[in-house]
N, C-alpha and C positions, 0 to 999 in steps of 0.2 A: 504493500500500500504506500501511496505517496505521503511524504512528510509535509503537512500543511502549516507547520510552525515557522517555516523559513520566511514567509512574507505574508502581509495582511491580505485578507480576502475582501473583495467587494461584496456588497449586499447580495447581488445575484449569485456570486460564487459561493458565498456562505450558505445561502438557501440550497443551492445545488449540492453542496457538501453534506448538508443535513439530510438530504434525500439519498445520499450515498455515492455521489459521483464527483470526480475531479473535472475541472474545466478543460476539456480537450478541444472542442470546437471554438472557433473565434466568435466572440460576442460582439459582432459589428453590425447587427440588424437593429434599426430603430423601431419604435412602436408602429410607425407608418409602414415600414417595410414588412413587419409582421402582418398587419392588416392587408397589405398589398398582395402577399402570396396567397392568402385565402380568397381574396377578391378575384385574383387572377385564375385560380383553380376553379372557382365557381363559374367564372367567365360567361356572362350573358351573351358574348359573341360566339361562344362555342355551343353550349347546350341548347339555347333558344333556336339556333339554326339547325343543328344536327339531329335533334329529336323532335322537332316541330311536327314531322310527318307522323310520328307515333301518336301524338295527340289529335291531329286532324283525322287520321284514319279511325281512331277509337274515341269517338265522341264529337269531333268536329270543333267549330269555334267555341262552343260552350265549355269544352274541356280545357280550353286555353284562357279565354277571357275571365271565366269564373273559377276554373280549376286552379289556375296559378296563384291567385291571392289566398284562396282557401288553404291549399297545401303549404304555402309559404308561412302561414301563421303557425302551423304545426312544426315546421322545420325551425322556425325562430325559437319556439319553446325548447326544442331539442338543443339548439345552440346555446340558450341561456343556461341550461343545466350543465352543459359541457364547459362553458366559460367559468362557472364556479369551480369545477374540478381542476381546470388548468391553473387557476389562480392559487389553489392549494398545493398542486403538484406540478410545477413548471419544469418538466423534463422532456427530452427528445422522444422518449418512449411513449409519451402521451397516454393515449387510451389504454394501452397495455399496462403501463405502470400503475395507472389509477386502479385498474381491476386487481392487480397483484396486491396493492396496498390495502384494498378494501375487502377482497374476497379470497386471497391466497394464490398460490402458484398455479393451481389448476385453472382458476378464472383468468389469470393473466395469460396463460398458455393459449387458451381458446380465443381470447380477445385479440391477442397479438397476431395470431395467424389469420383470423377473420379480417382484421384491419389490413394486414399485408396483402392478402389475396384481393381485397377490395381495391387497394391502391394499385396493384399490378393491373387489374382490369380497367381502372380509371386511365392510367397512362396509355394502355392499349387502345381504349375507345376514343380518347381525345386525339391521339396521334392519327388514328384511322380516319376520324372525322375531318381532321385538318387536311389529310391527303385527299380525301374526297372533294372537299371544297376548293383546294388548290387546283385539282383537275377541272372542276366546274368553272373556276375563274379563268383558266387558260382557254377553255372551250368557248367562253363568251367572246374572246378576242381572236380565236382561230377556228374557222370552219373545218379545216383539215384535222386539227387536234380533236375536235368534237366528233368527227366522223369515225375516228379510229379508237373510240373509247373501248376499254376492256377492264375487267376486274384485275387482271394481272398487272396492268399499268398502274392502277390505283395502289395495288399492294407494294409495288416497287417504290412509289412515292412515299408510302407509309413507312417503309424501311429507312428511306432517306431522311424523313422527318425525325424518326427516332434517333438516327445517327447524329443529326444536327443538335438536337436538344441534349443528347448525351455528352457530346463534345463541349458544349457550352457549360454544362453542369460540372464537368470534370475540371474545367479551366480554373474556376475560382468561386468560392462561396460569396465573396464580396461583390463579384460581378452579378451573381444571381440576385442579390439584394437590390442592386442598381436597376437591373432589367425589370424586376418586378415593380419597382416604383414607376418606371416608364410604362409598364403594362397597364397600371391603373388608369393613367391619363389616356392611353390608347383606347381602353374600353369605354371611358366616359365620353371622350370626344368622338370616337368612332361610332358609338351607339347614337349619339346626338345627331351626327351627320346623316346616318341612315334614316333616323326618324324624320328629319327635315326633308330628305329626298322623297320619302314615302308620303309625306303630307302634301308637298307642292307639285310633284311631277306626274303622278298617275292621273289619267283623264277623268276617272270617276272613283268613288269610294263606296265600299260596302255600307249598308245602312246600320245604324246603331242597333236596331232590332235584330238583324241577322248576326251581328258580331256577338251579341249576348244571349241569343236564344237558338241559333241554328244548330242542329245536330246532324252528325254524319256517322255512318257505319260502313267503313271501307275495309273491314277486316277479312273479307272474302267469304263471309257467311256466318260469323258468330251471331248468336241470338236471332238466327234465321234472317240476318240482314236487316232487321228492323231497327228503327231509331226511337223506339219507345218500348215500354214494358219493363218488367223487373230485370230480365237478363241484360237488357241494354244498360239500364241505370246502375246495376250492381255487379256486372261483369265487364262489359265492353268499355263503358266510360272510365272506370278506375284504371284500366290499362293505359289510358291516355295521360293519367297523372304521372307516368314515368317521366314525361317532359320536365315537370317541376322538380320531382324528387331527385332526378339525375343531375339536372343543371345546378341546383343548390346543394351540392355536396363537396367533399374535399376540404371543408373549412377546418378540419382537424389539423391542417397544415400549421395553423397558428400554434398548436401544441407541439408539433414535431420540430418546429424551429425555435422553441422557447429557450433552448440552451444557447442560441445564437442571438437572442433578443435582449436588449437592455431594459431593465425594469420589468422582467417577464411576468412576474406574479400579477401585475396590473395590466400591462400593455398587451400581453398575449390574450388575456381574457377579453379585453375590449376589442382586439383585432378580430377575434372569432365571431362574436355576435354582430358587430358592426358590418362585417363582410356579408353576412346573411341579410341583414336589414336593407342595406343599400342595393344589394344585388336583386332583392325581391322587388323593390320599387322600380329600379332601372329596367329589369327584365320584363315587368308587366307593361311598362310604357312601350318598350321595343316590340313586344308581341302584339299589342293592340295596333301598332303601326302596321305590322304584317297583315293582320286581319282586315283592317280598313282598306288596305291596298288591293285586296282581292277583286279582280274584274269579273271572273267567271268561276264560281265555286265548283260547279260540276267538272270543269276542266282541271281544277286543282285536285279534285278527288280522282279523276281519271289518270292524272299524272303521278299518283302515289302519295299526294299530300305534302310533297317537299316544298320548302320555301323558294327554291330556285324557280319553280313553276310560277309562283306569285310574282317574283321579280321580273321575269321575262314577259309576263302578261302586262304588267303595269309600267314598265320602263323600257327605254331603248336598250338594246343588247349590250352596248358598251357601258352604260350606266349600271345596268344589272351586274355586269362583270365587276365593276368597281365596288359595288356593295358586297359582292361575294368575296372580293379580295380583302376588304376591310375586315370581314369576319374571319377569313383565313389567317391573317396575321394575328388577330386576337386569339385564335385557336392555337397558333404556334406558341404564343406567350403562355397560354394555359398549359400546353403540353410540357413546356419548359419548367413551369412551376410544379406540375404534377411529378415530374421526375425528381425535383429537389425534395419534395415532401416524402415520396416513396423511398428514396435512397436514405433519407435520414431515419425513417422508421425501420428500414432493413438494417441499418447501422446499429440503432439502439437495441433492436431485438437480438441481433447477432452478438452485440456486446455482452449480453446476458446468456449467450450460449444456446439460444432457442432454434437457430437456423442451421441446417447441415452446412458444414464448411464455414462455421461462424467466424473463425479467425480471419479468413479472407475478406468477408463482407464487413467486418468491424475495423479493418485496417484503413487508416487515413493516408492520403497522398501528401506530398510536400506542401500542397496548398491547403492542407487540413480539410480535405473533402473525401467522403467515402467513394472513391472512384470505382472500386471493384463492385460495390453495390449498384452503382449507376449502370455499369455494363451488364450485370446480371439481370437487372430490371428490364433493360431494353430487349434482351434475348427472350425472356419470359413473355414479354408483351407480344413479340412476333409469333411465338408458338401458340398462344391462346387465341390469336386472331386468324390463324390459318383457315378455319372454316369460311371466312369471308370471301375466299376464292371461289366458292360454289354459288352460282347464280340462282336466285329464287324469284320466280314469277308467279304471283297469285292471280294474275289475269289470264288472258288467252294469247295465242301466238299473234292474232290479228290486233288485239288491244292489250299489249303487255303492261303489267304493273309490277315493276321490279322492286322488291322490298328487301332491304339489307337485314335479313333475319339474324344473321350471325353478329352483325354490329349491335343490334338491339339486345341480343343475348348477352354479349359482353357488357353492355350498359347495365343490364339487369344484375349481372354478377357483381358489378361495381357497387350498385346501390345496396344490394342485399348484404354483401360482405362488410361494407363500411357501416351501414346503419345497425346491423346486428352487433358489430363491435362497439358501436356507441351505446347500444341498449344495455350491455352488461354492466359497465361502471355506473351508468345512470341508475339502474335498478339497485346496485349495491350501495350507492350513496343514499338512495331513498331508504333502503333497509337499515343503514347505519343511523339514520335519524339525527338527533341532536349530538350524538357522539362524534359526528364528523366535524373536524376542526376547519372552519371556513377560512379562506384566504382573504386578502385585502379587497378583492372584488367578489361579492357574494349576493345571493338572492334573498337574504333574510330568512323569512319563513315561507316564501313562495315556492320553495322546492317541494313542499308537501303535496301540492297539486300539480306542479309542472312535471315532476319526475314520472309519476304514473301515466300521465297523458302522453309523454314522450315515448315511453316503452310500448304502450298500446298501439300508437300510430306506427311505430317501427314494425311491430309484429304483423299488423294488417297489411302494410305495403310489401313486406317480405313474402307473404303468402300470394298476393296478387301477381308479383313479378316472376313467379316460377310457373304460372299457369300458361296453358297453350294460347297462342296469340292468333292462330288461323285454324280453320277446319282441317286443312291438309296436314297440319302439325298436331292434330288432336287424335290420340289413339281411339279406336272404335269404342272401347269400354268407357271412355270419358265424354263421349259426344253429348250425353244427356246434360252434362255439367254446364256447357256453354251454348247449347242449342244449335250445334253444328248439324249439317245434313248428314244422313247415314253414310257409312263408308262405301256403300254400293254406288252412291251418287258422286261423292267426293272422296277419292281414295286417299289413304294415309301414306305420306312419304317422309322419310327421315330428314330430307334436306329442309323441310319446312318446320322442323321441331325447334322450339325454344330450348336450347341446351343449357340455359341458366340453372334449372334444377339438377341436371346431371352434374354440372361442375360444382354447384353449391353443396348438394347433398353428398356427392362423392367426396368432396374435400372434407366435409364434416365427419364422414365415416373413417376416412384415412386418419384424420386428427384424433378421433376417438380410439382407434386401434393403436396409433403411435403412442398416445398417452398411456394407455393401460399396459402395453407391451414393453415400452422402454422409457418414455419421457418422465413419467412420474418417479422413476428411480434416480434420476439425475438432475432434472430441471427443478430448481428451487426458487425461480422468480428472479427479479432484479438483483444483480450482484453489486455490492459496494466496491468502489474502486478508490476510496479515499478514507482516511481517518477523520474523526469528527474535528471541526474547526476550532480554533482558539475561541474562548469566550463562552463555550457551551458548558453549563454547570454540570456537576456530577448527577444531579437529579434529572436534568435533561438527557444526559448521556445514558442513564439507566432506561429512561422512557424510550429514547430513540432506539437503543439496542434491543429493547423488548419488542418494539414495533417491527424492526427489521427481522428479528428471529421469528416473529409471528408469521409474516407473509413468506419468508424464505422456507418455512417448514410446511406451509399450506394450512396452518391452523388459525390464521387471522381472519375472522369473519366480520369484524367491524372496523370502522376507521379508527386511527389513533386519536386519543383524546387531546393530545397536544403535539402538533407536528409542524407548526409554522412559527419558527423562532425569529424570522427577520421581518415579518410584516407589521 
């Protein structure tokens, strides 16, 4: 263990030492930079564009105009509960560390892996979306490029995007902080420019009534293709909420970068909930601009519900291409931030020995960046996105409707993995009750109702996002569940399957087996890398040591009664 008596520690370093870690990463991120990375990962220029079609096809304008603010409120509640946790425990391990401290090594193990799987899926989905929109942008300026479209070409661009964001991340952590600051203004100014373009340039605008009441069922036959009835409202429409739930995610980055943030116990907490709040407002304005710009709703449906159809309806091709390019650059910033967050989580989890080959992923480069973790993340992202090479047409040969089923499946995995990881420490904090030692930023007594609402919402959306999304991807024995036509009329084909449940449930089974066969014998949760700092009293030392021994042995079921010495 390091000798901490040689030099005085800053308040941030002392708090980190109390949590068991020495300061290895450079603490050169400001509070604004911490907010910026979560805001960049949420990225209204990414999710609002790439998953718009999911909402249009499953619910239509109503799933967007009313669904976005409704789901945003629930996500903000989740964010508030997590902000309180990061204020109490500002470490790069973030969600995983909170679960370990509150529920023991087993809880930390499952939380960490769910979080890491979700982050791998996020970087994969965002980078693939960026590649898709870069291809669309080029197509708007080149007819030859548009005519030669192929999934293989998009996949090559996807790999190049991953390579670029990896190189930038490996170069310097300080550079990432700077670029994320730039990203905030690109998102704000870029979104504002797009909104103004869609207000003034389209020849007509959709009516207010249509924007807030029109329903669409372009799922290929779910709920019998109807736009009313119980199956539409309680099966089809909630599938469209993936737009909001996916876009406003990744805000746990504020926690993962807390060891690099100044005044983390306060600034990381504020960075987390503020990134959700401002993204929710900005995203809603942007989405309403999309909807009002629709010239022909039936043509949008026939085109698969994508935003590009709306832009080419309402704008000159070159202007539409410029709008797509603004989004593409925003998505690149988002992918870059996602890589930063994921690599820090992989670094922290590996630092505690939880990932195979842990020493390699916990190693820092000369720039004090987990470069190996960055490279590993990029490779994993490519592997889990390989099914995107399979073309999926839910229409006909004469009127094709190409749906990126594999992309939406990866998106679902990202949402499920991340939000389930969020749910575990939120529940454990609620279970701990008043025993939980709140940090400088806290909810007072509001956690008593916020925490259970957050957990219930996460459980509900996790169930919905593993359900079949098309009749062709619905096994015959489940056709009754979503009102799909019988298999004799619409045959089942594996390429239409939402493979999110296969990846999610499969991963959980593997984790369960790994825990019981091996991990529980050696994984003890977060490992302390530093002695207690000067100034900690003997009573504090006994309490802290008792706390660490509790979660290291998996016997700690409640929060420490006193764990925040610097706030």
